PyMOL Python script that loads the backbone (N, CA, C, O; Angstrom):
from pymol import cmd

cmd.read_pdbstr("""\
ATOM      1  N   MET A   1      52.513  -0.821 -35.724  1.00  0.00           N
ATOM      2  CA  MET A   1      52.229  -0.908 -34.305  1.00  0.00           C
ATOM      3  C   MET A   1      50.736  -0.631 -34.089  1.00  0.00           C
ATOM      4  O   MET A   1      50.226   0.401 -34.525  1.00  0.00           O
ATOM      5  N   ASN A   2      50.065  -1.521 -33.440  1.00  0.00           N
ATOM      6  CA  ASN A   2      48.643  -1.397 -33.169  1.00  0.00           C
ATOM      7  C   ASN A   2      48.459  -1.066 -31.688  1.00  0.00           C
ATOM      8  O   ASN A   2      48.763  -1.884 -30.820  1.00  0.00           O
ATOM      9  N   ILE A   3      47.961   0.135 -31.408  1.00  0.00           N
ATOM     10  CA  ILE A   3      47.735   0.567 -30.033  1.00  0.00           C
ATOM     11  C   ILE A   3      46.235   0.662 -29.806  1.00  0.00           C
ATOM     12  O   ILE A   3      45.522   1.376 -30.510  1.00  0.00           O
ATOM     13  N   SER A   4      45.785  -0.067 -28.817  1.00  0.00           N
ATOM     14  CA  SER A   4      44.371   0.008 -28.479  1.00  0.00           C
ATOM     15  C   SER A   4      44.230   0.220 -26.974  1.00  0.00           C
ATOM     16  O   SER A   4      45.000  -0.314 -26.176  1.00  0.00           O
ATOM     17  N   LEU A   5      43.235   1.008 -26.616  1.00  0.00           N
ATOM     18  CA  LEU A   5      42.963   1.256 -25.209  1.00  0.00           C
ATOM     19  C   LEU A   5      41.776   0.419 -24.778  1.00  0.00           C
ATOM     20  O   LEU A   5      40.650   0.629 -25.227  1.00  0.00           O
ATOM     21  N   GLY A   6      42.042  -0.517 -23.915  1.00  0.00           N
ATOM     22  CA  GLY A   6      40.986  -1.348 -23.367  1.00  0.00           C
ATOM     23  C   GLY A   6      40.744  -0.989 -21.920  1.00  0.00           C
ATOM     24  O   GLY A   6      41.216   0.041 -21.439  1.00  0.00           O
ATOM     25  N   ALA A   7      40.023  -1.820 -21.238  1.00  0.00           N
ATOM     26  CA  ALA A   7      39.684  -1.570 -19.843  1.00  0.00           C
ATOM     27  C   ALA A   7      40.921  -1.494 -18.940  1.00  0.00           C
ATOM     28  O   ALA A   7      40.985  -0.600 -18.097  1.00  0.00           O
ATOM     29  N   PRO A   8      41.904  -2.388 -19.078  1.00  0.00           N
ATOM     30  CA  PRO A   8      43.074  -2.288 -18.191  1.00  0.00           C
ATOM     31  C   PRO A   8      43.845  -0.981 -18.370  1.00  0.00           C
ATOM     32  O   PRO A   8      44.321  -0.399 -17.395  1.00  0.00           O
ATOM     33  N   GLU A   9      43.965  -0.532 -19.593  1.00  0.00           N
ATOM     34  CA  GLU A   9      44.700   0.705 -19.847  1.00  0.00           C
ATOM     35  C   GLU A   9      43.953   1.926 -19.303  1.00  0.00           C
ATOM     36  O   GLU A   9      44.565   2.844 -18.757  1.00  0.00           O
ATOM     37  N   LEU A  10      42.654   1.927 -19.454  1.00  0.00           N
ATOM     38  CA  LEU A  10      41.867   3.035 -18.921  1.00  0.00           C
ATOM     39  C   LEU A  10      41.886   3.058 -17.400  1.00  0.00           C
ATOM     40  O   LEU A  10      41.937   4.128 -16.793  1.00  0.00           O
ATOM     41  N   LEU A  11      41.846   1.890 -16.788  1.00  0.00           N
ATOM     42  CA  LEU A  11      41.955   1.819 -15.327  1.00  0.00           C
ATOM     43  C   LEU A  11      43.311   2.330 -14.855  1.00  0.00           C
ATOM     44  O   LEU A  11      43.403   3.013 -13.835  1.00  0.00           O
ATOM     45  N   LEU A  12      44.350   2.001 -15.594  1.00  0.00           N
ATOM     46  CA  LEU A  12      45.681   2.495 -15.253  1.00  0.00           C
ATOM     47  C   LEU A  12      45.715   4.017 -15.316  1.00  0.00           C
ATOM     48  O   LEU A  12      46.325   4.657 -14.459  1.00  0.00           O
ATOM     49  N   LEU A  13      45.067   4.601 -16.320  1.00  0.00           N
ATOM     50  CA  LEU A  13      44.999   6.062 -16.412  1.00  0.00           C
ATOM     51  C   LEU A  13      44.308   6.656 -15.187  1.00  0.00           C
ATOM     52  O   LEU A  13      44.803   7.617 -14.596  1.00  0.00           O
ATOM     53  N   PHE A  14      43.174   6.088 -14.809  1.00  0.00           N
ATOM     54  CA  PHE A  14      42.425   6.628 -13.678  1.00  0.00           C
ATOM     55  C   PHE A  14      43.154   6.459 -12.358  1.00  0.00           C
ATOM     56  O   PHE A  14      43.149   7.373 -11.533  1.00  0.00           O
ATOM     57  N   PHE A  15      43.781   5.311 -12.142  1.00  0.00           N
ATOM     58  CA  PHE A  15      44.356   5.025 -10.834  1.00  0.00           C
ATOM     59  C   PHE A  15      45.820   5.404 -10.683  1.00  0.00           C
ATOM     60  O   PHE A  15      46.328   5.400  -9.562  1.00  0.00           O
ATOM     61  N   ALA A  16      46.512   5.728 -11.754  1.00  0.00           N
ATOM     62  CA  ALA A  16      47.922   6.071 -11.643  1.00  0.00           C
ATOM     63  C   ALA A  16      48.258   7.409 -12.278  1.00  0.00           C
ATOM     64  O   ALA A  16      48.855   8.268 -11.629  1.00  0.00           O
ATOM     65  N   LEU A  17      47.892   7.595 -13.510  1.00  0.00           N
ATOM     66  CA  LEU A  17      48.325   8.781 -14.235  1.00  0.00           C
ATOM     67  C   LEU A  17      47.588  10.042 -13.785  1.00  0.00           C
ATOM     68  O   LEU A  17      48.231  11.061 -13.532  1.00  0.00           O
ATOM     69  N   PHE A  18      46.278  10.005 -13.680  1.00  0.00           N
ATOM     70  CA  PHE A  18      45.520  11.188 -13.298  1.00  0.00           C
ATOM     71  C   PHE A  18      45.872  11.684 -11.893  1.00  0.00           C
ATOM     72  O   PHE A  18      46.037  12.891 -11.715  1.00  0.00           O
ATOM     73  N   PRO A  19      45.996  10.808 -10.884  1.00  0.00           N
ATOM     74  CA  PRO A  19      46.440  11.309  -9.571  1.00  0.00           C
ATOM     75  C   PRO A  19      47.844  11.911  -9.619  1.00  0.00           C
ATOM     76  O   PRO A  19      48.117  12.899  -8.938  1.00  0.00           O
ATOM     77  N   ALA A  20      48.727  11.329 -10.411  1.00  0.00           N
ATOM     78  CA  ALA A  20      50.081  11.884 -10.518  1.00  0.00           C
ATOM     79  C   ALA A  20      50.042  13.279 -11.138  1.00  0.00           C
ATOM     80  O   ALA A  20      50.758  14.174 -10.687  1.00  0.00           O
ATOM     81  N   ILE A  21      49.230  13.470 -12.148  1.00  0.00           N
ATOM     82  CA  ILE A  21      49.096  14.785 -12.776  1.00  0.00           C
ATOM     83  C   ILE A  21      48.481  15.779 -11.792  1.00  0.00           C
ATOM     84  O   ILE A  21      48.923  16.925 -11.708  1.00  0.00           O
ATOM     85  N   ALA A  22      47.478  15.348 -11.057  1.00  0.00           N
ATOM     86  CA  ALA A  22      46.840  16.223 -10.073  1.00  0.00           C
ATOM     87  C   ALA A  22      47.834  16.621  -8.981  1.00  0.00           C
ATOM     88  O   ALA A  22      47.879  17.785  -8.580  1.00  0.00           O
ATOM     89  N   LEU A  23      48.627  15.665  -8.497  1.00  0.00           N
ATOM     90  CA  LEU A  23      49.621  15.980  -7.468  1.00  0.00           C
ATOM     91  C   LEU A  23      50.662  16.961  -7.991  1.00  0.00           C
ATOM     92  O   LEU A  23      51.061  17.880  -7.277  1.00  0.00           O
ATOM     93  N   PHE A  24      51.100  16.777  -9.215  1.00  0.00           N
ATOM     94  CA  PHE A  24      52.047  17.708  -9.823  1.00  0.00           C
ATOM     95  C   PHE A  24      51.437  19.107  -9.904  1.00  0.00           C
ATOM     96  O   PHE A  24      52.105  20.098  -9.609  1.00  0.00           O
ATOM     97  N   ASP A  25      50.175  19.183 -10.302  1.00  0.00           N
ATOM     98  CA  ASP A  25      49.495  20.469 -10.413  1.00  0.00           C
ATOM     99  C   ASP A  25      49.334  21.132  -9.050  1.00  0.00           C
ATOM    100  O   ASP A  25      49.485  22.348  -8.928  1.00  0.00           O
ATOM    101  N   ILE A  26      49.034  20.351  -8.039  1.00  0.00           N
ATOM    102  CA  ILE A  26      48.877  20.886  -6.682  1.00  0.00           C
ATOM    103  C   ILE A  26      50.176  21.521  -6.208  1.00  0.00           C
ATOM    104  O   ILE A  26      50.166  22.645  -5.707  1.00  0.00           O
ATOM    105  N   TRP A  27      51.284  20.822  -6.359  1.00  0.00           N
ATOM    106  CA  TRP A  27      52.540  21.295  -5.786  1.00  0.00           C
ATOM    107  C   TRP A  27      53.228  22.360  -6.627  1.00  0.00           C
ATOM    108  O   TRP A  27      54.116  23.046  -6.120  1.00  0.00           O
ATOM    109  N   ARG A  28      52.856  22.524  -7.885  1.00  0.00           N
ATOM    110  CA  ARG A  28      53.455  23.595  -8.687  1.00  0.00           C
ATOM    111  C   ARG A  28      52.672  24.890  -8.589  1.00  0.00           C
ATOM    112  O   ARG A  28      53.154  25.930  -9.038  1.00  0.00           O
ATOM    113  N   SER A  29      51.487  24.856  -8.020  1.00  0.00           N
ATOM    114  CA  SER A  29      50.608  26.017  -7.950  1.00  0.00           C
ATOM    115  C   SER A  29      51.148  27.040  -6.958  1.00  0.00           C
ATOM    116  O   SER A  29      51.546  26.701  -5.844  1.00  0.00           O
ATOM    117  N   ASN A  30      51.152  28.288  -7.386  1.00  0.00           N
ATOM    118  CA  ASN A  30      51.564  29.382  -6.505  1.00  0.00           C
ATOM    119  C   ASN A  30      50.388  29.988  -5.754  1.00  0.00           C
ATOM    120  O   ASN A  30      50.584  30.764  -4.819  1.00  0.00           O
ATOM    121  N   ALA A  31      49.179  29.643  -6.150  1.00  0.00           N
ATOM    122  CA  ALA A  31      47.984  30.224  -5.537  1.00  0.00           C
ATOM    123  C   ALA A  31      47.605  29.551  -4.223  1.00  0.00           C
ATOM    124  O   ALA A  31      46.728  30.037  -3.508  1.00  0.00           O
ATOM    125  N   LYS A  32      48.251  28.450  -3.906  1.00  0.00           N
ATOM    126  CA  LYS A  32      47.899  27.708  -2.699  1.00  0.00           C
ATOM    127  C   LYS A  32      49.009  27.847  -1.665  1.00  0.00           C
ATOM    128  O   LYS A  32      50.191  27.866  -2.007  1.00  0.00           O
ATOM    129  N   ASP A  33      48.611  27.945  -0.385  1.00  0.00           N
ATOM    130  CA  ASP A  33      49.619  27.929   0.667  1.00  0.00           C
ATOM    131  C   ASP A  33      49.970  26.486   1.016  1.00  0.00           C
ATOM    132  O   ASP A  33      49.360  25.557   0.488  1.00  0.00           O
ATOM    133  N   SER A  34      50.936  26.293   1.889  1.00  0.00           N
ATOM    134  CA  SER A  34      51.432  24.941   2.198  1.00  0.00           C
ATOM    135  C   SER A  34      50.349  24.054   2.797  1.00  0.00           C
ATOM    136  O   SER A  34      50.236  22.883   2.434  1.00  0.00           O
ATOM    137  N   PHE A  35      49.555  24.598   3.709  1.00  0.00           N
ATOM    138  CA  PHE A  35      48.499  23.797   4.332  1.00  0.00           C
ATOM    139  C   PHE A  35      47.495  23.320   3.295  1.00  0.00           C
ATOM    140  O   PHE A  35      47.083  22.161   3.313  1.00  0.00           O
ATOM    141  N   GLU A  36      47.099  24.212   2.392  1.00  0.00           N
ATOM    142  CA  GLU A  36      46.136  23.838   1.350  1.00  0.00           C
ATOM    143  C   GLU A  36      46.714  22.768   0.425  1.00  0.00           C
ATOM    144  O   GLU A  36      45.992  21.875  -0.018  1.00  0.00           O
ATOM    145  N   LYS A  37      48.007  22.852   0.134  1.00  0.00           N
ATOM    146  CA  LYS A  37      48.653  21.834  -0.697  1.00  0.00           C
ATOM    147  C   LYS A  37      48.653  20.474  -0.003  1.00  0.00           C
ATOM    148  O   LYS A  37      48.429  19.448  -0.644  1.00  0.00           O
ATOM    149  N   ILE A  38      48.902  20.468   1.299  1.00  0.00           N
ATOM    150  CA  ILE A  38      48.908  19.212   2.053  1.00  0.00           C
ATOM    151  C   ILE A  38      47.506  18.603   2.090  1.00  0.00           C
ATOM    152  O   ILE A  38      47.345  17.393   1.925  1.00  0.00           O
ATOM    153  N   VAL A  39      46.493  19.446   2.306  1.00  0.00           N
ATOM    154  CA  VAL A  39      45.110  18.943   2.344  1.00  0.00           C
ATOM    155  C   VAL A  39      44.725  18.346   0.996  1.00  0.00           C
ATOM    156  O   VAL A  39      44.172  17.247   0.949  1.00  0.00           O
ATOM    157  N   TRP A  40      45.007  19.051  -0.108  1.00  0.00           N
ATOM    158  CA  TRP A  40      44.655  18.528  -1.429  1.00  0.00           C
ATOM    159  C   TRP A  40      45.452  17.269  -1.750  1.00  0.00           C
ATOM    160  O   TRP A  40      44.931  16.367  -2.405  1.00  0.00           O
ATOM    161  N   THR A  41      46.692  17.187  -1.307  1.00  0.00           N
ATOM    162  CA  THR A  41      47.479  15.976  -1.527  1.00  0.00           C
ATOM    163  C   THR A  41      46.835  14.788  -0.820  1.00  0.00           C
ATOM    164  O   THR A  41      46.738  13.703  -1.392  1.00  0.00           O
ATOM    165  N   CYS A  42      46.398  14.987   0.412  1.00  0.00           N
ATOM    166  CA  CYS A  42      45.732  13.904   1.148  1.00  0.00           C
ATOM    167  C   CYS A  42      44.425  13.493   0.473  1.00  0.00           C
ATOM    168  O   CYS A  42      44.115  12.305   0.388  1.00  0.00           O
ATOM    169  N   VAL A  43      43.662  14.469  -0.004  1.00  0.00           N
ATOM    170  CA  VAL A  43      42.404  14.155  -0.689  1.00  0.00           C
ATOM    171  C   VAL A  43      42.672  13.309  -1.924  1.00  0.00           C
ATOM    172  O   VAL A  43      41.987  12.313  -2.153  1.00  0.00           O
ATOM    173  N   VAL A  44      43.667  13.698  -2.726  1.00  0.00           N
ATOM    174  CA  VAL A  44      43.961  12.955  -3.956  1.00  0.00           C
ATOM    175  C   VAL A  44      44.514  11.570  -3.640  1.00  0.00           C
ATOM    176  O   VAL A  44      44.173  10.605  -4.325  1.00  0.00           O
ATOM    177  N   LEU A  45      45.354  11.452  -2.622  1.00  0.00           N
ATOM    178  CA  LEU A  45      45.940  10.145  -2.302  1.00  0.00           C
ATOM    179  C   LEU A  45      44.945   9.182  -1.664  1.00  0.00           C
ATOM    180  O   LEU A  45      44.937   7.996  -1.994  1.00  0.00           O
ATOM    181  N   PHE A  46      44.108   9.675  -0.757  1.00  0.00           N
ATOM    182  CA  PHE A  46      43.189   8.794  -0.043  1.00  0.00           C
ATOM    183  C   PHE A  46      41.918   8.473  -0.830  1.00  0.00           C
ATOM    184  O   PHE A  46      41.347   7.393  -0.678  1.00  0.00           O
ATOM    185  N   PHE A  47      41.480   9.403  -1.662  1.00  0.00           N
ATOM    186  CA  PHE A  47      40.265   9.204  -2.451  1.00  0.00           C
ATOM    187  C   PHE A  47      40.630   9.286  -3.929  1.00  0.00           C
ATOM    188  O   PHE A  47      40.180  10.184  -4.640  1.00  0.00           O
ATOM    189  N   ASN A  48      41.424   8.373  -4.368  1.00  0.00           N
ATOM    190  CA  ASN A  48      42.113   8.373  -5.656  1.00  0.00           C
ATOM    191  C   ASN A  48      41.336   9.035  -6.788  1.00  0.00           C
ATOM    192  O   ASN A  48      41.589  10.204  -7.082  1.00  0.00           O
ATOM    193  N   VAL A  49      40.427   8.361  -7.417  1.00  0.00           N
ATOM    194  CA  VAL A  49      39.717   8.899  -8.579  1.00  0.00           C
ATOM    195  C   VAL A  49      38.755  10.005  -8.166  1.00  0.00           C
ATOM    196  O   VAL A  49      38.691  11.043  -8.824  1.00  0.00           O
ATOM    197  N   VAL A  50      38.021   9.803  -7.105  1.00  0.00           N
ATOM    198  CA  VAL A  50      37.081  10.814  -6.637  1.00  0.00           C
ATOM    199  C   VAL A  50      37.834  12.068  -6.193  1.00  0.00           C
ATOM    200  O   VAL A  50      37.370  13.184  -6.427  1.00  0.00           O
ATOM    201  N   GLY A  51      38.982  11.895  -5.559  1.00  0.00           N
ATOM    202  CA  GLY A  51      39.797  13.031  -5.143  1.00  0.00           C
ATOM    203  C   GLY A  51      40.284  13.856  -6.311  1.00  0.00           C
ATOM    204  O   GLY A  51      40.315  15.084  -6.230  1.00  0.00           O
ATOM    205  N   VAL A  52      40.667  13.203  -7.400  1.00  0.00           N
ATOM    206  CA  VAL A  52      41.104  13.922  -8.601  1.00  0.00           C
ATOM    207  C   VAL A  52      39.940  14.709  -9.196  1.00  0.00           C
ATOM    208  O   VAL A  52      40.106  15.865  -9.586  1.00  0.00           O
ATOM    209  N   ILE A  53      38.770  14.090  -9.265  1.00  0.00           N
ATOM    210  CA  ILE A  53      37.598  14.767  -9.825  1.00  0.00           C
ATOM    211  C   ILE A  53      37.228  15.977  -8.966  1.00  0.00           C
ATOM    212  O   ILE A  53      36.925  17.046  -9.496  1.00  0.00           O
ATOM    213  N   VAL A  54      37.254  15.812  -7.653  1.00  0.00           N
ATOM    214  CA  VAL A  54      36.933  16.922  -6.751  1.00  0.00           C
ATOM    215  C   VAL A  54      37.980  18.027  -6.886  1.00  0.00           C
ATOM    216  O   VAL A  54      37.629  19.207  -6.912  1.00  0.00           O
ATOM    217  N   TYR A  55      39.247  17.662  -6.971  1.00  0.00           N
ATOM    218  CA  TYR A  55      40.294  18.676  -7.120  1.00  0.00           C
ATOM    219  C   TYR A  55      40.133  19.452  -8.424  1.00  0.00           C
ATOM    220  O   TYR A  55      40.263  20.676  -8.439  1.00  0.00           O
ATOM    221  N   ILE A  56      39.854  18.756  -9.500  1.00  0.00           N
ATOM    222  CA  ILE A  56      39.706  19.429 -10.785  1.00  0.00           C
ATOM    223  C   ILE A  56      38.491  20.355 -10.775  1.00  0.00           C
ATOM    224  O   ILE A  56      38.543  21.449 -11.338  1.00  0.00           O
ATOM    225  N   SER A  57      37.406  19.929 -10.142  1.00  0.00           N
ATOM    226  CA  SER A  57      36.194  20.740 -10.167  1.00  0.00           C
ATOM    227  C   SER A  57      36.187  21.847  -9.119  1.00  0.00           C
ATOM    228  O   SER A  57      35.555  22.881  -9.338  1.00  0.00           O
ATOM    229  N   VAL A  58      36.865  21.667  -7.994  1.00  0.00           N
ATOM    230  CA  VAL A  58      36.800  22.644  -6.909  1.00  0.00           C
ATOM    231  C   VAL A  58      38.152  23.303  -6.623  1.00  0.00           C
ATOM    232  O   VAL A  58      38.203  24.505  -6.362  1.00  0.00           O
ATOM    233  N   GLY A  59      39.214  22.562  -6.666  1.00  0.00           N
ATOM    234  CA  GLY A  59      40.489  23.042  -6.160  1.00  0.00           C
ATOM    235  C   GLY A  59      41.318  23.885  -7.084  1.00  0.00           C
ATOM    236  O   GLY A  59      42.271  24.520  -6.631  1.00  0.00           O
ATOM    237  N   ARG A  60      41.006  23.924  -8.347  1.00  0.00           N
ATOM    238  CA  ARG A  60      41.836  24.664  -9.302  1.00  0.00           C
ATOM    239  C   ARG A  60      41.294  26.071  -9.501  1.00  0.00           C
ATOM    240  O   ARG A  60      40.693  26.368 -10.533  1.00  0.00           O
ATOM    241  N   LYS A  61      41.505  26.935  -8.519  1.00  0.00           N
ATOM    242  CA  LYS A  61      40.975  28.295  -8.575  1.00  0.00           C
ATOM    243  C   LYS A  61      41.863  29.242  -9.367  1.00  0.00           C
ATOM    244  O   LYS A  61      41.438  30.355  -9.676  1.00  0.00           O
ATOM    245  N   ASP A  62      43.047  28.848  -9.695  1.00  0.00           N
ATOM    246  CA  ASP A  62      43.987  29.761 -10.352  1.00  0.00           C
ATOM    247  C   ASP A  62      44.030  29.556 -11.860  1.00  0.00           C
ATOM    248  O   ASP A  62      45.028  29.886 -12.500  1.00  0.00           O
ATOM    249  N   LYS A  63      42.978  29.026 -12.423  1.00  0.00           N
ATOM    250  CA  LYS A  63      42.993  28.700 -13.846  1.00  0.00           C
ATOM    251  C   LYS A  63      42.161  29.681 -14.658  1.00  0.00           C
ATOM    252  O   LYS A  63      41.452  30.523 -14.107  1.00  0.00           O
ATOM    253  N   PHE A  64      42.255  29.561 -15.932  1.00  0.00           N
ATOM    254  CA  PHE A  64      41.650  30.470 -16.902  1.00  0.00           C
ATOM    255  C   PHE A  64      40.137  30.562 -16.762  1.00  0.00           C
ATOM    256  O   PHE A  64      39.575  31.652 -16.865  1.00  0.00           O
ATOM    257  N   VAL A  65      39.476  29.449 -16.533  1.00  0.00           N
ATOM    258  CA  VAL A  65      38.008  29.443 -16.472  1.00  0.00           C
ATOM    259  C   VAL A  65      37.523  30.336 -15.336  1.00  0.00           C
ATOM    260  O   VAL A  65      36.561  31.084 -15.509  1.00  0.00           O
ATOM    261  N   TYR A  66      38.170  30.271 -14.184  1.00  0.00           N
ATOM    262  CA  TYR A  66      37.759  31.098 -13.060  1.00  0.00           C
ATOM    263  C   TYR A  66      37.999  32.577 -13.338  1.00  0.00           C
ATOM    264  O   TYR A  66      37.208  33.418 -12.911  1.00  0.00           O
ATOM    265  N   ASP A  67      39.072  32.907 -14.044  1.00  0.00           N
ATOM    266  CA  ASP A  67      39.320  34.300 -14.419  1.00  0.00           C
ATOM    267  C   ASP A  67      38.237  34.821 -15.351  1.00  0.00           C
ATOM    268  O   ASP A  67      37.775  35.951 -15.197  1.00  0.00           O
ATOM    269  N   VAL A  68      37.836  34.014 -16.304  1.00  0.00           N
ATOM    270  CA  VAL A  68      36.787  34.417 -17.236  1.00  0.00           C
ATOM    271  C   VAL A  68      35.469  34.616 -16.498  1.00  0.00           C
ATOM    272  O   VAL A  68      34.769  35.597 -16.747  1.00  0.00           O
ATOM    273  N   ILE A  69      35.125  33.719 -15.611  1.00  0.00           N
ATOM    274  CA  ILE A  69      33.874  33.840 -14.853  1.00  0.00           C
ATOM    275  C   ILE A  69      33.904  35.094 -13.992  1.00  0.00           C
ATOM    276  O   ILE A  69      32.908  35.814 -13.923  1.00  0.00           O
ATOM    277  N   ARG A  70      35.034  35.371 -13.329  1.00  0.00           N
ATOM    278  CA  ARG A  70      35.144  36.572 -12.505  1.00  0.00           C
ATOM    279  C   ARG A  70      34.983  37.836 -13.334  1.00  0.00           C
ATOM    280  O   ARG A  70      34.294  38.769 -12.920  1.00  0.00           O
ATOM    281  N   LYS A  71      35.611  37.874 -14.495  1.00  0.00           N
ATOM    282  CA  LYS A  71      35.500  39.060 -15.365  1.00  0.00           C
ATOM    283  C   LYS A  71      34.081  39.226 -15.883  1.00  0.00           C
ATOM    284  O   LYS A  71      33.588  40.349 -15.992  1.00  0.00           O
ATOM    285  N   PHE A  72      33.426  38.130 -16.200  1.00  0.00           N
ATOM    286  CA  PHE A  72      32.048  38.192 -16.680  1.00  0.00           C
ATOM    287  C   PHE A  72      31.114  38.700 -15.588  1.00  0.00           C
ATOM    288  O   PHE A  72      30.232  39.515 -15.859  1.00  0.00           O
ATOM    289  N   LYS A  73      31.297  38.230 -14.359  1.00  0.00           N
ATOM    290  CA  LYS A  73      30.451  38.666 -13.261  1.00  0.00           C
ATOM    291  C   LYS A  73      30.685  40.140 -12.934  1.00  0.00           C
ATOM    292  O   LYS A  73      29.737  40.858 -12.615  1.00  0.00           O
ATOM    293  N   SER A  74      31.926  40.593 -13.008  1.00  0.00           N
ATOM    294  CA  SER A  74      32.205  41.995 -12.693  1.00  0.00           C
ATOM    295  C   SER A  74      31.716  42.928 -13.791  1.00  0.00           C
ATOM    296  O   SER A  74      31.446  44.099 -13.524  1.00  0.00           O
ATOM    297  N   ALA A  75      31.596  42.433 -15.022  1.00  0.00           N
ATOM    298  CA  ALA A  75      31.122  43.262 -16.130  1.00  0.00           C
ATOM    299  C   ALA A  75      29.611  43.454 -16.105  1.00  0.00           C
ATOM    300  O   ALA A  75      29.098  44.434 -16.647  1.00  0.00           O
ATOM    301  N   THR A  76      28.894  42.521 -15.476  1.00  0.00           N
ATOM    302  CA  THR A  76      27.428  42.617 -15.457  1.00  0.00           C
ATOM    303  C   THR A  76      26.920  43.423 -14.301  1.00  0.00           C
ATOM    304  O   THR A  76      25.710  43.592 -14.151  1.00  0.00           O
TER     305      THR A  76
END
""", "prot")
cmd.dss("prot")
cmd.show_as("cartoon", "prot")
cmd.util.cbc("prot")
cmd.orient("prot")
């Protein structure tokens, strides 16, 4: 079986799979209230690829990287 990723497959990832993963992450998060979940859902749905990038860079406050940064800042 020969599997190759070309332009159509990569576009499918950006326009279908990544928003679906982002939406799943938004709604499973316990750190967000209902209003915040609705706002992030609208951002991801209306601004498909850009919305996912913005959510990953700004909206994921409950992840490991933010905990490490907080601990580093409090230690200094």
